[in-house]
Structures are given as C-alpha cells and as structure tokens.
N, C-alpha and C positions, 0 to 999 in steps of 0.2 A: 831338209829339202824344201828350197822356196816353191811359192808358184811357178815364177819363172822359169825355174830349171824343172819342174815339171813340165811345164809346158813344151820346153826344149828336149826334155827327152820323148815327148809325143812326135815332135817333127822328125826325129829319127825314125819311127817306126811308121815310113812314106807310104807303107803298104798296106795301111791300116785306116779305113774310115777315109782313103783320101778326097776329102770334099773342102779344100781348100785351108785357111789355117787355124788351127782347133783352139789356138786363143782367141781368135776373133769369132768362133763359131759360137764358144762358150760365154764371151761377153754379150752376146745377140739373144744368146738365151736366157742369160740371167738378168740381162737388163727387160725381157719382156717378162720376167715373174714380178720383178720389180714395179714395173709400170701397170701391171695387172691386178695385182694381190697385196695384200698389207703383210709381206714376208718381215716377222719378226727374227732377232738375234738369237732369242732362245727357242726358237720352234726344232721340231725333230721333222726333218723332212726325208721323204723315201724318193730317191732321183732312179726310175724305176728305166733299165732300158739304157744304163747310165755309158756304156762304150768304153771306152779308154778314160772320162772322167772328164772330157774337156767342159762340163756344166758342173759336174763336182768339187773344181777348184775352187770354182766363184761363191759356190754356197758353202762349201767348209770352211774358205775365208773369212764369210760373213756371220758366221752362225757363230758366233766367239763369244758369246753372254750366254753360258750354260746350253745351246742347240747344237742339235748333230744332225749329221748326214750317214744315211745308209744308201749305198747303190746296189745295184744287182743288175745283172746282166746274164747271156746264157751261152756267151763265149769265154771256156776257160781263160786262153790268154789276155784278154781284156782285163778280168777280174784280177790275174794277176798282175800285169800292171798295175794295175790301181794300188792293189793291197803294198807292191813293195816300193811305190814314189809317195803315197799317204802317209806312209806310216810312221816317218819322223816328225814330218812338218804340221800335220793336221792329226790327231789324235781322237777328234771328235766325229771321223770318218771312218766307216767301216763298210767292206764290202764282200759280198755273196755271188758266188755262182749257182744259180738256177738251172736242174735238170729240164729242160724242155727242149723241142725241136721247129725247125722253121725253114722252109725250103729255100730262104734268099742268105741265110746265112748258115746252111748245112757244111759247108765246105770249111770256113774258118770255127766252126766248130769242132771238125773232125782233126783239123789240121792242131790245135793246141788243146787236144785231149789229154787231159792230166797234168795240166799245168798247176792248178789248184782243184782243191775237193769241191764237189759238188755238190749240193743240196736239195732234197724233194722241195718243190714250190709247197704242198703241201704243209711240210714241215716251218718252213721261212713266214708262211702267212699267219700260221697256228703262232710264231714265236712273237709276231708283232703284230697281231691284233688289236687295233683302235690305238696303233702307236702314234700315228703321222696325224701332226697339225696340216700338213702339204705334201700332195703327193706329184712330181713332176715327172712327164714323160713324154721326150723329142721325139721324133720320125722313131715311133714304136705302133702307133695305131693307124700309120701311114701304111703300116704293113702287116695287118692282119685282117684278114678276112671274117665275115659278122661271125662265125662261131666262134673265132680267136678274141674277137671282140665284146662277146657277150661272156667268157670265162674269164678272162683280163678284167673286166669292168667289175664283176663282182669279187674279185677276189682285191681289187685296189679299192674296193669301198670298204672289206673288212677290214681293210688295214688305217683306216684312215678314221681319225676323233669324230662325234657329233660336229661338232663345230668348226671341224676341217674343209681345206678345200683340194680340188685335182685337178692340177693345170695339163691339158692332155693337144697334142699336133693332130689333125688330119688333115686330109685331103677331102674336101666335101665338093658336092655339086653345087652349081652358081650360074646363072646364065651368063654371068662373064667369063666362064670357065672356056678354054681353048676347044674347039669343034672335039678333038678326039677324046677329052676330059667329062665333057658333058653326059649325063644319063640319060636315057629314054623314060618316057612319062611312068612307065610302070616298073620301072628301074629302082633299087634299094642301093646297091652296090654292084662295081665293076673292079677286076683286076686287070686295070689298064694294060700290062707290060707283060704280065703272065709272070710266074714267081713271085706273088706278091711284092713287088719290087714298088709299084705304084699301086693304093687302095683307095678307090675314090668312093665315098658314102654319100645318100641321101640325107636331107634334114631330118624326112621322115623318120630314117633307117634308125639314125642316130637317137633321135627323141625314145625311139623303143627300146633301143638297147640301154640307154640311160634308165629309162622306166622301170623297164625288169631289172637292171639290178639295186633300185632303191636309191638313185641317183637323181637331181633335179638339173638342169642345164640352167645355168647362172647369167652366161655372159655367150658369145662367137663375137670373135675376131675374125673376119677374114684376112688371110695371107698374101703377100705380092708373088706370088709364084704363078699367077695367073700374068706377071708382066705389069701388074699394075705398079703406081710411083711407091717404092718404099717408104717414102718417109711420109704418106699421107695420114697417119694417123700415129699418134702416141701410142707405145704399148704394140705396133702391128710386126709380125712376125713373119717370115719366108712362106709358112706354113699358116693352115687355118689354126687359130687358138681356140679350146673349148674350157670353158671354167663348169665346173661340175661341185655341186658339194652334195653331202647327203639329207634325202627327203625326209 
C-alpha cells in the first residue's frame, strides 16, 4: 500500500481526529521537523502519540536509508490502523499501543479496546532505552497537566540518545495570546477548556519540567494558533515548537 493509499484510507475514517485533511496535517508536521532539525535518512525516530499515523507516513517514507520509525499511541484502534496500513509498504515502521489513560481520549480507548495488543509503558521504554536519534510528539503535551508532562519528559529522555533531540509541540503562555489563554503572574499551568483539551504552560513551568527531566531547551518557535501570520517564520507550526536535548 502506497503513501497515497494510506492517506485515502485515513480519509474514510472521518470520525477519527477530524481536523481537516490528514495528508496536509502530516506534511505540515513533517516539514516543520525538517526546517528545525537535521533529520537524517538513517535516523531512528519515535513518533510519540502518533494517532493514525498522519506524520508517520512522511517519516517512514523519508527514513529509507537504514532509518526506522516507531509509533506509539494509547488508542488501540488507531494503532491497529497503523499496523495494518503500513505493514506492506513500510517495513521500517513499527507501531505499539501503550497502556495509559487520558480524560480527553477515554472514549476512543474504550470504543476500540481489544483491537490490538497493549503494552505496558514501562516495558516499552525499557525496550527502547537510548534508542532514538529523534523523538517527535505533535499535539501530545498540549493535552498534559504538569504531572503528566513531567512523567513523559522523563520517559522520552530515557529513550533518546545522548546526541539526540526531542521535537515537541505545546501551548505556551505569551503576551500575544488571546485573553482567555494568558496565564496570571503566579500561574504556571491552566487547563483552559477542561478535560485537558487545551493545556497551557508558562515558560518557567516548562523550564522546570525540562530541567528536572535532564533536558535542555535548545529553541522555542511560537506557533500561529494565536492568529499570527502562518508564513511569518520558516519552520513555524500552528502550535508552539519546543526543541529539547539531553543535558
């Protein structure tokens, strides 16, 4: 099955991550990686929170000179889709469903439970310790509270090579945020809409989380979710890009 056929199959799943065209979203995500970090075709990459694989398709196609991609998510049906769709065209792609709960995705987990085997997070990260040249996570930390963010930064740090990078998207506080998305002077986090649909972190909160996980912030690129011009900066994304590396 070709990349085009995989995206066609995604379009048939109109009830899954219905946020516009999956191929377009995947291309935006992939291009933002290329424009921010020196992705090499022989890299091992973790697509953490891969969903139905809209970014994974581009990554698997690019990593064609000894590279590999591992995708993970907590919704069994999404991982089953990836396992079935990628199997014949991209042997360098492997997908795992990890056992975890999240209020925003609880219904999707319940509705597709049993679709594919589920692995304990601890086992997954033990298996992949210091395995990846790059970890990417789109629209994942935008749905975490500080406890979750701390937990997963530590796990992702353990899976990243000393020379590797983490490419994560967030919603960060900024004076240019809409009024309902600005944090107070002593506020480091806000679950703006409830149920962790839209999690906003302060820069100070992000810096503490990164430092505690043994990570250094290398660069931040603010996204155009604030209604800023989408073409203002090369490598800009709708969400805020945070580039981290092991300290």
